[in-house]
Biopython code that builds the backbone (N, CA, C, O; Angstrom):
import numpy as np
from Bio.PDB.StructureBuilder import StructureBuilder

atoms = [
    (1, "MET", "N", (49.541, 51.267, -7.818)),
    (1, "MET", "CA", (50.402, 50.915, -6.633)),
    (1, "MET", "C", (50.350, 49.477, -6.384)),
    (1, "MET", "O", (49.222, 48.986, -6.330)),
    (2, "SER", "N", (51.430, 48.653, -6.210)),
    (2, "SER", "CA", (51.190, 47.272, -5.845)),
    (2, "SER", "C", (50.720, 46.916, -4.720)),
    (2, "SER", "O", (50.993, 47.622, -3.750)),
    (3, "ASN", "N", (49.974, 45.852, -4.559)),
    (3, "ASN", "CA", (49.391, 45.216, -3.275)),
    (3, "ASN", "C", (50.283, 43.903, -2.785)),
    (3, "ASN", "O", (49.852, 43.167, -1.897)),
    (4, "ILE", "N", (51.437, 43.691, -3.371)),
    (4, "ILE", "CA", (52.319, 42.592, -3.026)),
    (4, "ILE", "C", (52.874, 42.904, -1.611)),
    (4, "ILE", "O", (53.514, 43.930, -1.385)),
    (5, "GLY", "N", (52.597, 41.967, -0.671)),
    (5, "GLY", "CA", (53.106, 42.019, 0.674)),
    (5, "GLY", "C", (52.353, 42.847, 1.521)),
    (5, "GLY", "O", (52.738, 42.932, 2.687)),
    (6, "VAL", "N", (51.241, 43.548, 1.131)),
    (6, "VAL", "CA", (50.470, 44.490, 1.711)),
    (6, "VAL", "C", (49.119, 43.730, 2.281)),
    (6, "VAL", "O", (48.426, 43.109, 1.476)),
    (7, "TRP", "N", (48.796, 43.776, 3.499)),
    (7, "TRP", "CA", (47.465, 43.338, 4.119)),
    (7, "TRP", "C", (46.406, 44.183, 3.714)),
    (7, "TRP", "O", (46.371, 45.383, 3.985)),
    (8, "GLU", "N", (45.355, 43.450, 2.931)),
    (8, "GLU", "CA", (44.151, 44.027, 2.490)),
    (8, "GLU", "C", (42.878, 43.284, 2.988)),
    (8, "GLU", "O", (42.853, 42.094, 3.303)),
    (9, "ASN", "N", (41.829, 44.139, 3.018)),
    (9, "ASN", "CA", (40.604, 43.505, 3.579)),
    (9, "ASN", "C", (40.022, 42.712, 2.261)),
    (9, "ASN", "O", (40.194, 43.157, 1.126)),
    (10, "ALA", "N", (39.330, 41.513, 2.525)),
    (10, "ALA", "CA", (38.740, 40.766, 1.509)),
    (10, "ALA", "C", (37.300, 40.820, 1.813)),
    (10, "ALA", "O", (36.618, 41.673, 1.246)),
    (11, "GLU", "N", (36.835, 40.106, 2.537)),
    (11, "GLU", "CA", (35.376, 39.958, 3.088)),
    (11, "GLU", "C", (35.486, 40.439, 4.492)),
    (11, "GLU", "O", (36.558, 40.437, 5.098)),
    (12, "PRO", "N", (34.272, 40.883, 5.039)),
    (12, "PRO", "CA", (34.110, 41.261, 6.419)),
    (12, "PRO", "C", (34.852, 39.981, 7.456)),
    (12, "PRO", "O", (34.490, 38.808, 7.369)),
    (13, "GLY", "N", (35.784, 40.387, 8.287)),
    (13, "GLY", "CA", (36.462, 39.643, 9.065)),
    (13, "GLY", "C", (37.587, 38.679, 8.394)),
    (13, "GLY", "O", (38.087, 37.717, 8.975)),
    (14, "VAL", "N", (37.874, 39.068, 7.176)),
    (14, "VAL", "CA", (38.882, 38.282, 6.470)),
    (14, "VAL", "C", (39.833, 39.269, 5.719)),
    (14, "VAL", "O", (39.474, 40.130, 4.915)),
    (15, "LYS", "N", (41.213, 38.970, 6.155)),
    (15, "LYS", "CA", (42.319, 39.849, 5.415)),
    (15, "LYS", "C", (43.208, 38.941, 4.831)),
    (15, "LYS", "O", (43.447, 37.818, 5.277)),
    (16, "ARG", "N", (43.806, 39.558, 3.594)),
    (16, "ARG", "CA", (44.806, 38.863, 2.977)),
    (16, "ARG", "C", (46.186, 39.515, 2.365)),
    (16, "ARG", "O", (46.287, 40.678, 1.972)),
    (17, "LYS", "N", (47.066, 38.679, 2.364)),
    (17, "LYS", "CA", (48.342, 39.487, 1.858)),
    (17, "LYS", "C", (48.784, 38.493, 0.771)),
    (17, "LYS", "O", (49.083, 37.323, 1.012)),
    (18, "VAL", "N", (48.801, 39.134, -0.608)),
    (18, "VAL", "CA", (49.598, 38.363, -1.667)),
    (18, "VAL", "C", (50.844, 38.409, -1.678)),
    (18, "VAL", "O", (51.374, 39.510, -1.527)),
    (19, "MET", "N", (51.645, 37.250, -1.857)),
    (19, "MET", "CA", (53.055, 37.333, -1.794)),
    (19, "MET", "C", (53.665, 37.442, -3.303)),
    (19, "MET", "O", (52.975, 37.209, -4.295)),
    (20, "GLN", "N", (54.859, 37.775, -3.354)),
    (20, "GLN", "CA", (55.415, 38.003, -4.733)),
    (20, "GLN", "C", (55.310, 36.775, -5.672)),
    (20, "GLN", "O", (56.067, 35.818, -5.509)),
    (21, "PRO", "N", (54.504, 36.792, -6.520)),
    (21, "PRO", "CA", (54.227, 35.587, -7.374)),
    (21, "PRO", "C", (55.454, 35.078, -8.339)),
    (21, "PRO", "O", (56.266, 35.888, -8.788)),
    (22, "GLY", "N", (55.520, 33.804, -8.597)),
    (22, "GLY", "CA", (56.448, 33.227, -9.483)),
    (22, "GLY", "C", (55.843, 33.478, -10.981)),
    (22, "GLY", "O", (54.848, 34.166, -11.208)),
    (23, "THR", "N", (56.569, 32.842, -11.890)),
    (23, "THR", "CA", (55.883, 32.810, -13.079)),
    (23, "THR", "C", (54.613, 32.178, -13.568)),
    (23, "THR", "O", (53.897, 32.563, -14.493)),
    (24, "SER", "N", (54.466, 31.166, -12.803)),
    (24, "SER", "CA", (52.992, 30.412, -12.967)),
    (24, "SER", "C", (52.327, 29.785, -11.654)),
    (24, "SER", "O", (51.407, 28.968, -11.684)),
    (25, "LEU", "N", (52.993, 30.342, -10.379)),
    (25, "LEU", "CA", (52.622, 29.788, -9.189)),
    (25, "LEU", "C", (52.485, 31.200, -8.089)),
    (25, "LEU", "O", (53.288, 32.131, -8.157)),
    (26, "MET", "N", (51.497, 31.170, -7.231)),
    (26, "MET", "CA", (51.575, 32.348, -6.456)),
    (26, "MET", "C", (50.880, 31.719, -4.979)),
    (26, "MET", "O", (50.135, 30.740, -4.935)),
    (27, "MET", "N", (51.277, 32.452, -3.930)),
    (27, "MET", "CA", (50.770, 32.049, -2.708)),
    (27, "MET", "C", (50.116, 33.488, -2.065)),
    (27, "MET", "O", (50.454, 34.599, -2.473)),
    (28, "MET", "N", (49.255, 33.289, -1.132)),
    (28, "MET", "CA", (48.484, 34.233, -0.364)),
    (28, "MET", "C", (48.059, 33.879, 1.076)),
    (28, "MET", "O", (47.307, 32.939, 1.335)),
    (29, "GLU", "N", (48.564, 34.652, 1.930)),
    (29, "GLU", "CA", (48.205, 34.388, 3.628)),
    (29, "GLU", "C", (46.833, 34.922, 3.727)),
    (29, "GLU", "O", (46.596, 36.036, 3.259)),
    (30, "VAL", "N", (45.839, 34.170, 4.338)),
    (30, "VAL", "CA", (44.573, 34.715, 4.480)),
    (30, "VAL", "C", (44.238, 34.526, 6.077)),
    (30, "VAL", "O", (44.442, 33.444, 6.628)),
    (31, "HIS", "N", (43.778, 35.512, 6.686)),
    (31, "HIS", "CA", (43.544, 35.346, 8.248)),
    (31, "HIS", "C", (41.951, 35.666, 8.276)),
    (31, "HIS", "O", (41.389, 36.584, 7.677)),
    (32, "PHE", "N", (41.380, 34.720, 9.090)),
    (32, "PHE", "CA", (39.869, 34.877, 9.398)),
    (32, "PHE", "C", (39.635, 35.114, 10.947)),
    (32, "PHE", "O", (40.339, 34.571, 11.799)),
    (33, "GLU", "N", (38.792, 35.805, 11.184)),
    (33, "GLU", "CA", (38.195, 35.875, 12.518)),
    (33, "GLU", "C", (37.158, 34.880, 12.748)),
    (33, "GLU", "O", (36.598, 34.429, 11.749)),
    (34, "PRO", "N", (36.816, 34.472, 13.870)),
    (34, "PRO", "CA", (35.966, 33.428, 14.106)),
    (34, "PRO", "C", (34.517, 33.601, 13.366)),
    (34, "PRO", "O", (33.880, 34.644, 13.517)),
    (35, "LEU", "N", (34.081, 32.643, 12.646)),
    (35, "LEU", "CA", (32.872, 32.660, 11.908)),
    (35, "LEU", "C", (32.863, 33.574, 10.617)),
    (35, "LEU", "O", (31.819, 33.816, 10.011)),
    (36, "ALA", "N", (34.116, 34.071, 10.233)),
    (36, "ALA", "CA", (34.109, 34.932, 8.926)),
    (36, "ALA", "C", (34.167, 33.989, 7.922)),
    (36, "ALA", "O", (34.599, 32.848, 8.079)),
    (37, "GLU", "N", (33.703, 34.485, 6.810)),
    (37, "GLU", "CA", (33.487, 33.680, 5.567)),
    (37, "GLU", "C", (34.291, 34.165, 4.368)),
    (37, "GLU", "O", (34.400, 35.382, 4.223)),
    (38, "GLY", "N", (34.800, 33.435, 3.591)),
    (38, "GLY", "CA", (35.188, 33.702, 2.304)),
    (38, "GLY", "C", (34.047, 33.360, 1.268)),
    (38, "GLY", "O", (33.806, 32.179, 1.020)),
    (39, "TYR", "N", (33.420, 34.267, 0.728)),
    (39, "TYR", "CA", (32.370, 34.137, 0.026)),
    (39, "TYR", "C", (32.408, 33.044, -1.161)),
    (39, "TYR", "O", (33.486, 32.937, -1.746)),
    (40, "GLU", "N", (31.459, 32.314, -1.527)),
    (40, "GLU", "CA", (31.352, 31.304, -2.704)),
    (40, "GLU", "C", (31.833, 32.055, -4.010)),
    (40, "GLU", "O", (31.381, 33.149, -4.347)),
    (41, "HIS", "N", (32.740, 31.397, -4.669)),
    (41, "HIS", "CA", (33.069, 31.788, -6.023)),
    (41, "HIS", "C", (33.807, 30.745, -6.791)),
    (41, "HIS", "O", (34.037, 29.638, -6.305)),
    (42, "SER", "N", (34.155, 31.074, -7.918)),
    (42, "SER", "CA", (34.989, 30.125, -8.703)),
    (42, "SER", "C", (36.079, 30.783, -9.447)),
    (42, "SER", "O", (36.065, 32.013, -9.475)),
    (43, "HIS", "N", (36.993, 30.167, -10.036)),
    (43, "HIS", "CA", (37.979, 30.739, -10.783)),
    (43, "HIS", "C", (38.601, 29.604, -11.710)),
    (43, "HIS", "O", (38.350, 28.440, -11.402)),
    (44, "PRO", "N", (39.354, 29.847, -12.768)),
    (44, "PRO", "CA", (39.915, 28.861, -13.483)),
    (44, "PRO", "C", (41.150, 28.355, -13.083)),
    (44, "PRO", "O", (41.710, 27.447, -13.697)),
    (45, "HIS", "N", (41.695, 28.994, -11.899)),
    (45, "HIS", "CA", (42.879, 28.383, -11.317)),
    (45, "HIS", "C", (42.711, 27.218, -10.324)),
    (45, "HIS", "O", (41.746, 27.147, -9.563)),
    (46, "GLU", "N", (43.691, 26.317, -10.369)),
    (46, "GLU", "CA", (43.807, 25.237, -9.449)),
    (46, "GLU", "C", (44.337, 26.035, -8.143)),
    (46, "GLU", "O", (45.122, 26.983, -8.175)),
    (47, "GLN", "N", (43.812, 25.524, -7.110)),
    (47, "GLN", "CA", (44.053, 25.952, -5.747)),
    (47, "GLN", "C", (44.267, 25.000, -4.639)),
    (47, "GLN", "O", (43.484, 24.060, -4.502)),
    (48, "MET", "N", (45.350, 25.183, -3.770)),
    (48, "MET", "CA", (45.562, 24.297, -2.643)),
    (48, "MET", "C", (45.631, 25.241, -1.552)),
    (48, "MET", "O", (46.309, 26.263, -1.661)),
    (49, "SER", "N", (44.896, 24.937, -0.382)),
    (49, "SER", "CA", (44.803, 25.702, 0.818)),
    (49, "SER", "C", (45.243, 24.883, 1.938)),
    (49, "SER", "O", (44.675, 23.824, 2.206)),
    (50, "TYR", "N", (46.376, 25.393, 2.701)),
    (50, "TYR", "CA", (46.951, 24.703, 3.789)),
    (50, "TYR", "C", (46.655, 25.375, 5.159)),
    (50, "TYR", "O", (47.087, 26.522, 5.266)),
    (51, "CYS", "N", (46.075, 24.921, 6.092)),
    (51, "CYS", "CA", (45.589, 25.538, 7.250)),
    (51, "CYS", "C", (46.750, 25.546, 8.399)),
    (51, "CYS", "O", (47.162, 24.550, 8.994)),
    (52, "LEU", "N", (47.186, 26.898, 8.578)),
    (52, "LEU", "CA", (48.270, 27.009, 9.486)),
    (52, "LEU", "C", (47.854, 27.082, 11.056)),
    (52, "LEU", "O", (48.569, 26.692, 11.979)),
    (53, "LYS", "N", (46.655, 27.615, 11.174)),
    (53, "LYS", "CA", (46.001, 27.848, 12.422)),
    (53, "LYS", "C", (44.481, 27.718, 12.337)),
    (53, "LYS", "O", (43.835, 28.165, 11.390)),
    (54, "GLY", "N", (43.974, 27.109, 13.332)),
    (54, "GLY", "CA", (42.553, 27.182, 13.464)),
    (54, "GLY", "C", (41.792, 25.870, 12.796)),
    (54, "GLY", "O", (42.288, 24.743, 12.778)),
    (55, "SER", "N", (40.616, 26.186, 12.300)),
    (55, "SER", "CA", (39.879, 25.162, 11.463)),
    (55, "SER", "C", (38.892, 25.976, 10.661)),
    (55, "SER", "O", (38.292, 26.940, 11.136)),
    (56, "VAL", "N", (38.753, 25.544, 9.423)),
    (56, "VAL", "CA", (37.910, 26.227, 8.379)),
    (56, "VAL", "C", (37.058, 25.153, 7.709)),
    (56, "VAL", "O", (37.560, 24.080, 7.375)),
    (57, "GLU", "N", (35.787, 25.434, 7.513)),
    (57, "GLU", "CA", (34.885, 24.564, 6.760)),
    (57, "GLU", "C", (34.786, 25.047, 5.294)),
    (57, "GLU", "O", (34.212, 26.082, 4.952)),
    (58, "PHE", "N", (35.333, 24.287, 4.571)),
    (58, "PHE", "CA", (35.228, 24.529, 2.981)),
    (58, "PHE", "C", (34.098, 23.747, 2.478)),
    (58, "PHE", "O", (33.800, 22.615, 2.860)),
    (59, "THR", "N", (33.430, 24.514, 1.497)),
    (59, "THR", "CA", (32.284, 23.985, 0.728)),
    (59, "THR", "C", (32.779, 23.991, -0.603)),
    (59, "THR", "O", (33.147, 25.071, -1.064)),
    (60, "ILE", "N", (32.856, 22.853, -1.373)),
    (60, "ILE", "CA", (33.358, 22.762, -2.634)),
    (60, "ILE", "C", (32.380, 22.017, -3.571)),
    (60, "ILE", "O", (32.218, 20.808, -3.407)),
    (61, "GLU", "N", (31.732, 22.668, -4.528)),
    (61, "GLU", "CA", (30.703, 22.072, -5.241)),
    (61, "GLU", "C", (29.601, 21.400, -4.289)),
    (61, "GLU", "O", (29.219, 20.262, -4.562)),
    (62, "GLY", "N", (29.134, 22.010, -3.290)),
    (62, "GLY", "CA", (28.374, 21.642, -2.130)),
    (62, "GLY", "C", (28.649, 20.761, -1.195)),
    (62, "GLY", "O", (27.816, 20.492, -0.329)),
    (63, "VAL", "N", (29.824, 20.204, -1.237)),
    (63, "VAL", "CA", (30.262, 19.137, -0.510)),
    (63, "VAL", "C", (31.266, 20.036, 0.786)),
    (63, "VAL", "O", (32.189, 20.794, 0.490)),
    (64, "LYS", "N", (30.868, 19.763, 2.075)),
    (64, "LYS", "CA", (31.543, 20.359, 3.108)),
    (64, "LYS", "C", (32.626, 19.648, 3.572)),
    (64, "LYS", "O", (32.488, 18.429, 3.676)),
    (65, "THR", "N", (33.756, 20.191, 3.896)),
    (65, "THR", "CA", (35.034, 19.625, 4.569)),
    (65, "THR", "C", (35.559, 20.502, 5.519)),
    (65, "THR", "O", (35.591, 21.718, 5.329)),
    (66, "VAL", "N", (36.065, 19.837, 6.763)),
    (66, "VAL", "CA", (36.658, 20.583, 7.548)),
    (66, "VAL", "C", (38.120, 20.487, 7.582)),
    (66, "VAL", "O", (38.656, 19.392, 7.751)),
    (67, "VAL", "N", (38.789, 21.546, 7.436)),
    (67, "VAL", "CA", (40.352, 21.375, 7.450)),
    (67, "VAL", "C", (40.839, 22.041, 8.563)),
    (67, "VAL", "O", (40.418, 23.180, 8.768)),
    (68, "ARG", "N", (41.785, 21.465, 9.452)),
    (68, "ARG", "CA", (42.352, 21.826, 10.594)),
    (68, "ARG", "C", (43.968, 22.126, 10.576)),
    (68, "ARG", "O", (44.693, 21.566, 9.753)),
    (69, "ALA", "N", (44.416, 22.951, 11.439)),
    (69, "ALA", "CA", (45.813, 23.273, 11.312)),
    (69, "ALA", "C", (46.702, 22.013, 11.034)),
    (69, "ALA", "O", (46.576, 20.988, 11.705)),
    (70, "GLY", "N", (47.524, 22.125, 10.108)),
    (70, "GLY", "CA", (48.351, 21.039, 9.453)),
    (70, "GLY", "C", (47.811, 20.257, 8.515)),
    (70, "GLY", "O", (48.408, 19.248, 8.142)),
    (71, "GLU", "N", (46.534, 20.636, 7.975)),
    (71, "GLU", "CA", (45.951, 19.935, 7.081)),
    (71, "GLU", "C", (45.684, 20.770, 5.857)),
    (71, "GLU", "O", (45.511, 21.982, 5.979)),
    (72, "HIS", "N", (45.641, 20.136, 4.602)),
    (72, "HIS", "CA", (45.135, 20.959, 3.472)),
    (72, "HIS", "C", (43.982, 20.422, 2.526)),
    (72, "HIS", "O", (43.476, 19.315, 2.709)),
    (73, "ILE", "N", (43.622, 21.217, 1.572)),
    (73, "ILE", "CA", (42.632, 20.836, 0.721)),
    (73, "ILE", "C", (42.959, 21.297, -0.680)),
    (73, "ILE", "O", (43.574, 22.350, -0.845)),
    (74, "CYS", "N", (42.536, 20.480, -1.783)),
    (74, "CYS", "CA", (42.785, 20.867, -3.064)),
    (74, "CYS", "C", (41.424, 21.314, -3.606)),
    (74, "CYS", "O", (40.429, 20.656, -3.306)),
    (75, "ILE", "N", (41.330, 22.327, -4.339)),
    (75, "ILE", "CA", (40.271, 22.858, -4.904)),
    (75, "ILE", "C", (40.539, 22.947, -6.460)),
    (75, "ILE", "O", (41.406, 23.700, -6.904)),
    (76, "PRO", "N", (39.770, 22.162, -7.253)),
    (76, "PRO", "CA", (39.931, 21.959, -8.896)),
    (76, "PRO", "C", (39.661, 23.192, -9.622)),
    (76, "PRO", "O", (38.782, 23.936, -9.185)),
    (77, "SER", "N", (40.297, 23.499, -10.662)),
    (77, "SER", "CA", (39.925, 24.541, -11.505)),
    (77, "SER", "C", (38.485, 24.679, -11.722)),
    (77, "SER", "O", (37.842, 23.673, -12.024)),
    (78, "GLY", "N", (37.920, 25.789, -11.604)),
    (78, "GLY", "CA", (36.451, 26.017, -12.036)),
    (78, "GLY", "C", (35.533, 25.576, -10.863)),
    (78, "GLY", "O", (34.342, 25.877, -10.941)),
    (79, "ALA", "N", (35.917, 24.992, -9.944)),
    (79, "ALA", "CA", (34.970, 24.437, -8.924)),
    (79, "ALA", "C", (34.480, 25.601, -8.257)),
    (79, "ALA", "O", (35.274, 26.527, -8.087)),
    (80, "LYS", "N", (33.231, 25.716, -7.825)),
    (80, "LYS", "CA", (32.372, 26.527, -6.988)),
    (80, "LYS", "C", (32.740, 26.213, -5.508)),
    (80, "LYS", "O", (32.446, 25.102, -5.067)),
    (81, "HIS", "N", (33.400, 27.177, -4.670)),
    (81, "HIS", "CA", (33.908, 26.985, -3.497)),
    (81, "HIS", "C", (33.794, 28.248, -2.595)),
    (81, "HIS", "O", (33.759, 29.381, -3.075)),
    (82, "GLY", "N", (33.733, 27.970, -1.169)),
    (82, "GLY", "CA", (33.742, 29.053, -0.194)),
    (82, "GLY", "C", (34.358, 28.489, 0.919)),
    (82, "GLY", "O", (34.722, 27.314, 0.869)),
    (83, "ALA", "N", (34.557, 29.297, 2.113)),
    (83, "ALA", "CA", (35.165, 28.831, 3.294)),
    (83, "ALA", "C", (34.515, 29.697, 4.410)),
    (83, "ALA", "O", (34.149, 30.866, 4.281)),
    (84, "LYS", "N", (34.427, 28.883, 5.596)),
    (84, "LYS", "CA", (34.046, 29.628, 6.879)),
    (84, "LYS", "C", (35.003, 29.282, 7.973)),
    (84, "LYS", "O", (35.346, 28.106, 8.095)),
    (85, "ALA", "N", (35.415, 30.104, 8.694)),
    (85, "ALA", "CA", (36.251, 29.833, 9.791)),
    (85, "ALA", "C", (35.492, 29.301, 11.131)),
    (85, "ALA", "O", (34.551, 29.958, 11.576)),
    (86, "LEU", "N", (35.845, 28.304, 11.656)),
    (86, "LEU", "CA", (35.060, 27.633, 12.724)),
    (86, "LEU", "C", (35.583, 28.384, 14.076)),
    (86, "LEU", "O", (34.920, 28.376, 15.113)),
    (87, "GLU", "N", (36.707, 28.964, 13.963)),
    (87, "GLU", "CA", (37.420, 29.660, 15.017)),
    (87, "GLU", "C", (38.526, 30.681, 14.392)),
    (87, "GLU", "O", (38.654, 30.674, 13.167)),
    (88, "SER", "N", (39.223, 31.441, 15.067)),
    (88, "SER", "CA", (40.316, 32.347, 14.361)),
    (88, "SER", "C", (41.243, 31.429, 13.658)),
    (88, "SER", "O", (41.830, 30.527, 14.256)),
    (89, "SER", "N", (41.392, 31.684, 12.235)),
    (89, "SER", "CA", (42.151, 30.749, 11.508)),
    (89, "SER", "C", (43.156, 31.565, 10.525)),
    (89, "SER", "O", (43.099, 32.771, 10.282)),
    (90, "ILE", "N", (44.003, 30.709, 10.066)),
    (90, "ILE", "CA", (45.070, 31.377, 9.115)),
    (90, "ILE", "C", (45.303, 30.216, 8.016)),
    (90, "ILE", "O", (45.604, 29.057, 8.298)),
    (91, "LEU", "N", (45.123, 30.699, 6.791)),
    (91, "LEU", "CA", (45.214, 29.657, 5.599)),
    (91, "LEU", "C", (46.463, 30.178, 4.789)),
    (91, "LEU", "O", (46.797, 31.363, 4.806)),
    (92, "LEU", "N", (47.070, 29.285, 4.139)),
    (92, "LEU", "CA", (48.071, 29.574, 3.036)),
    (92, "LEU", "C", (47.511, 29.060, 1.804)),
    (92, "LEU", "O", (47.458, 27.853, 1.568)),
    (93, "ASP", "N", (47.044, 30.063, 0.922)),
    (93, "ASP", "CA", (46.500, 29.443, -0.424)),
    (93, "ASP", "C", (47.474, 29.520, -1.571)),
    (93, "ASP", "O", (48.024, 30.605, -1.757)),
    (94, "CYS", "N", (47.742, 28.555, -2.325)),
    (94, "CYS", "CA", (48.439, 28.628, -3.486)),
    (94, "CYS", "C", (47.667, 28.383, -4.678)),
    (94, "CYS", "O", (46.764, 27.547, -4.692)),
    (95, "PHE", "N", (47.986, 29.076, -5.677)),
    (95, "PHE", "CA", (47.279, 29.174, -6.918)),
    (95, "PHE", "C", (48.229, 28.784, -8.272)),
    (95, "PHE", "O", (49.433, 29.038, -8.289)),
    (96, "THR", "N", (47.600, 28.205, -9.281)),
    (96, "THR", "CA", (48.414, 28.092, -10.334)),
    (96, "THR", "C", (47.349, 28.016, -11.596)),
    (96, "THR", "O", (46.356, 27.296, -11.494)),
    (97, "PRO", "N", (47.567, 28.691, -12.635)),
    (97, "PRO", "CA", (48.530, 29.866, -12.741)),
    (97, "PRO", "C", (48.303, 31.039, -11.970)),
    (97, "PRO", "O", (47.280, 31.091, -11.288)),
    (98, "VAL", "N", (49.213, 32.112, -11.978)),
    (98, "VAL", "CA", (49.068, 33.351, -11.265)),
    (98, "VAL", "C", (47.469, 33.879, -11.304)),
    (98, "VAL", "O", (46.816, 33.840, -12.347)),
    (99, "ARG", "N", (47.011, 34.299, -10.233)),
    (99, "ARG", "CA", (45.708, 34.955, -10.274)),
    (99, "ARG", "C", (45.841, 36.541, -10.531)),
    (99, "ARG", "O", (45.835, 37.350, -9.604)),
    (100, "GLU", "N", (45.948, 36.855, -11.724)),
    (100, "GLU", "CA", (46.121, 38.302, -12.044)),
    (100, "GLU", "C", (45.073, 39.116, -11.483)),
    (100, "GLU", "O", (45.374, 40.284, -11.238)),
    (101, "ASP", "N", (43.930, 38.738, -11.239)),
    (101, "ASP", "CA", (42.757, 39.330, -10.562)),
    (101, "ASP", "C", (43.188, 39.831, -9.173)),
    (101, "ASP", "O", (42.750, 40.898, -8.744)),
    (102, "LEU", "N", (43.951, 39.154, -8.545)),
    (102, "LEU", "CA", (44.372, 39.395, -7.074)),
    (102, "LEU", "C", (45.648, 40.360, -7.084)),
    (102, "LEU", "O", (46.077, 40.735, -5.993)),
    (103, "ILE", "N", (46.192, 40.723, -8.100)),
    (103, "ILE", "CA", (47.538, 41.409, -8.088)),
    (103, "ILE", "C", (47.401, 42.746, -8.682)),
    (103, "ILE", "O", (47.015, 42.839, -9.847)),
    (104, "LYS", "N", (47.673, 43.758, -8.011)),
    (104, "LYS", "CA", (47.640, 45.109, -8.468)),
    (104, "LYS", "C", (48.742, 45.370, -8.821)),
    (104, "LYS", "O", (49.615, 45.255, -7.960)),
    (105, "ARG", "N", (49.093, 45.752, -9.995)),
    (105, "ARG", "CA", (50.502, 46.199, -10.645)),
    (105, "ARG", "C", (50.736, 47.712, -10.545)),
    (105, "ARG", "O", (51.768, 48.208, -10.997)),
]
sb = StructureBuilder()
sb.init_structure("model")
sb.init_model(0)
sb.init_chain("A")
sb.init_seg("    ")
for serial, (resi, resn, name, xyz) in enumerate(atoms, 1):
    if name == "N":
        sb.init_residue(resn, " ", resi, " ")
    sb.init_atom(name, np.array(xyz, "f"), 0.0, 1.0, " ", f" {name:<3s}", serial, name[0])
structure = sb.get_structure()
């Protein structure tokens, strides 16, 4: 069963919806409850995260950066990163190439 367009739980207080991907680019909407965390991880995909609502503290390779509504951040391929919502927040994450690990076919 496909998870495209379906809300699913990621980490505690974090839910995500993967959108229909293109051939080499995909987007995912991520909702955070206050103080919820996207656990530290890395992947070979380049990522951009645009903050639609709230504020999120990203840690990329040990460097902390706060991104607020209307701002974005770039995460290089292979970089160890995580995120913590400072308040109720929404991100739009874009990845290239497509993250097959996030898509259930």
